[in-house]
C-alpha positions in Angstrom: 26.9 25.0 5.5 25.4 25.3 2.3 27.2 22.5 1.0 26.5 19.9 3.8 22.8 21.0 3.4 22.8 20.5 -0.2 24.3 16.9 0.0 21.9 16.0 2.9 19.0 17.1 0.9 20.4 15.1 -2.0 20.6 11.8 0.2 17.3 12.4 1.8 15.8 12.7 -1.7 17.6 9.5 -2.9 16.1 7.6 0.0 12.8 9.4 -0.8 12.8 8.1 -4.4 13.3 4.4 -3.0 10.3 5.0 -0.7 8.2 6.1 -3.6 9.4 3.0 -5.5 8.4 0.9 -2.6 4.9 2.3 -2.4 4.5 1.6 -6.0 5.7 -2.1 -5.5 3.2 -2.2 -2.5 0.3 -1.0 -4.7 1.0 -3.0 -7.5 1.3 -6.2 -5.3 -2.1 -5.3 -3.5 -3.7 -4.6 -6.8 -2.7 -8.2 -8.2 -3.7 -9.9 -4.9 -7.1 -8.3 -4.3 -8.2 -8.3 -8.0 -10.5 -11.2 -7.3 -11.7 -9.9 -4.0 -12.6 -6.8 -5.5 -15.3 -8.7 -7.9 -17.3 -9.3 -4.6 -16.8 -6.0 -2.8 -19.4 -3.5 -2.2 -17.1 -0.5 -2.6 -14.5 0.1 -5.2 -11.6 -1.9 -3.5 -9.3 -1.6 -6.3 -9.4 2.2 -5.7 -6.9 1.7 -2.9 -4.0 0.1 -4.2 -4.3 2.5 -7.3 -4.3 5.5 -4.9 -1.0 4.0 -3.3 0.4 3.6 -6.7 -0.2 7.3 -7.6 0.9 8.4 -4.5 4.3 6.6 -4.7 4.6 8.1 -8.5 4.0 11.6 -7.1 6.6 11.1 -4.5 9.1 9.9 -6.9 8.4 12.8 -9.3 8.6 15.4 -6.6 12.0 13.9 -5.2 13.3 14.3 -8.8 12.6 17.9 -8.6 14.1 18.3 -5.1 17.3 16.7 -6.7 17.4 19.1 -9.5 16.7 22.2 -7.2 19.5 21.3 -4.9 22.1 20.3 -7.5 21.5 23.5 -9.6 20.9 25.4 -6.4 17.5 27.0 -7.8 15.6 28.9 -5.1 12.3 28.7 -6.8 12.6 24.9 -7.5 13.5 24.5 -3.8 10.6 26.5 -2.1 8.2 24.9 -4.7 9.7 21.3 -3.4 9.3 22.5 0.2 5.8 23.3 -0.4 4.8 20.1 -2.1 6.6 18.3 0.8 4.7 19.9 3.4 1.4 19.2 1.4 2.0 15.5 1.0 3.0 15.1 4.6 -0.2 16.6 5.8 -2.1 14.4 3.3 -0.3 11.3 4.6 -1.1 12.2 8.4 -4.8 12.5 7.3 -4.7 9.2 5.5 -2.7 7.4 8.3 -5.6 8.4 10.9 -8.1 7.5 8.5 -6.8 4.2 8.2 -6.4 3.5 12.0 -9.8 4.8 12.7 -11.4 2.3 9.9 -9.3 -0.7 10.3 -11.9 -2.6 12.4 -14.8 -1.9 10.0 -12.6 -2.9 7.0 -12.3 -6.3 8.6 -16.1 -6.5 9.2 -16.8 -5.5 5.4 -14.1 -8.3 4.2 -16.0 -11.0 6.3 -19.3 -9.6 5.0 -18.0 -9.9 1.4 -16.6 -13.2 1.4 -19.8 -14.7 3.3 -22.0 -13.1 0.7 -19.7 -14.6 -2.2 -19.7 -18.0 -0.6 -23.6 -18.3 0.0 -24.2 -16.8 -3.6 -24.3 -19.8 -6.0 -23.7 -17.3 -8.9 -20.5 -16.1 -7.2 -19.1 -19.4 -6.5 -16.5 -19.2 -9.3 -15.5 -16.1 -7.9 -15.2 -17.4 -4.6 -13.0 -20.2 -5.7 -10.8 -17.8 -7.3 -10.3 -16.2 -4.1 -9.5 -19.3 -2.6 -6.9 -20.0 -4.9 -5.4 -16.4 -4.7 -5.2 -16.6 -0.9 -4.7 -20.2 -0.6 -7.6 -20.6 1.7 -10.7 -22.7 2.2 -14.5 -21.8 2.6 -15.3 -18.9 5.0 -14.0 -20.5 8.3 -12.3 -23.7 6.8 -13.5 -26.9 5.0 -16.3 -27.5 7.4 -18.1 -24.5 5.7 -19.0 -26.7 2.7 -20.6 -29.3 4.9 -24.1 -29.8 3.4 -23.2 -27.4 0.5 -21.0 -29.5 -1.5 -20.3 -33.2 -1.5 -16.5 -32.8 -1.9 -14.1 -30.0 -1.4 -13.4 -28.0 -4.4 -9.9 -28.2 -6.0 -9.1 -24.8 -4.7 -9.1 -25.7 -1.2 -6.3 -28.2 -1.6 -2.6 -27.1 -1.4 -1.6 -30.3 -3.3 -2.3 -30.4 -7.0 -2.0 -34.3 -7.0 -5.0 -34.6 -4.4 -6.9 -32.0 -6.0 -9.5 -34.3 -7.1 -9.8 -36.1 -3.8 -9.0 -33.2 -1.4 -9.9 -34.0 2.4 -10.5 -31.8 5.1 -7.3 -32.6 7.1 -5.2 -31.4 4.0 -7.1 -28.5 3.2 -6.4 -24.7 3.8 -7.7 -22.7 6.4 -10.4 -20.3 6.4 -10.5 -17.4 4.0 -12.0 -14.9 6.9 -8.8 -15.5 8.9 -6.4 -15.6 6.0 -7.6 -12.7 4.0 -8.0 -10.7 7.4 -4.4 -11.3 8.4 -3.3 -10.6 4.8 -4.9 -7.1 5.0 -3.6 -6.4 8.4 0.1 -7.6 7.6 -0.2 -5.4 4.3 -1.5 -2.5 6.5 1.5 -2.7 9.0 4.0 -2.7 5.9 2.3 0.2 4.3 2.1 2.0 7.6 5.9 1.7 8.3 6.9 2.7 4.7 4.3 5.7 5.1 5.9 6.6 8.5 9.4 6.6 6.9 8.3 8.6 4.0 6.6 10.9 6.5 9.8 11.7 8.4 11.8 12.0 5.3 9.3 14.5 3.9 9.6 16.8 7.0 13.4 16.7 6.7 13.5 17.4 3.1 11.4 20.3 3.5 13.4 21.9 6.4 16.6 21.4 4.6 15.3 22.6 1.2 13.9 25.9 3.0 17.4 26.2 4.6 19.3 25.7 1.5 17.2 28.1 -0.3 18.0 30.7 2.4 21.7 30.0 2.3 21.5 30.2 -1.7 19.9 33.6 -0.8 22.2 35.0 1.6 25.2 34.1 -0.6 24.0 35.9 -3.6 23.2 38.9 -1.6 26.7 38.9 -0.1 28.0 38.6 -3.6 26.2 41.6 -5.1 
């Protein structure tokens, strides 16, 4: 029984390590893609992907301790590992509920930030950088520039050869829709990874406790 639990725990921690690395990768991708958007946000938008990167790193380190504890059959490491797993699981449940409750307000805030950046001439270069990053044009599409600019900016055109003569029929779609879709898809991916990690955390914590109990019983029987 102890042998089976030990190797199940090792496998769970291997998957757990991969999940931690996935969270780090998602956080880095979000940090890179939202860099321009964070310049017009009224809240520290960069804090979200940075928090995800830190969370992934913590998960990776804790899973390493879990592997060491199960391989060396160290009860102290296993019990500490179980406690950290349960604490992390509780934190992720809270984070998931918080994200689900505020998803609509996030979309509204994004539209507010983009609208302010578009209408502020001083932030126009930043807005064009956002268009380039997300491959979008204007707030709701190329018609947003009617009465504002004589011609569409190069950031609105997907074809580099036509950037100087970018027309409305070959321009990108509006930034409102494209950025909101990006955040929703990223949120779905993050949610799926978070749910996977959460399940693995509970399984790992339970098996770590079982392994610790088996190790303790085995040592008492040998005394």
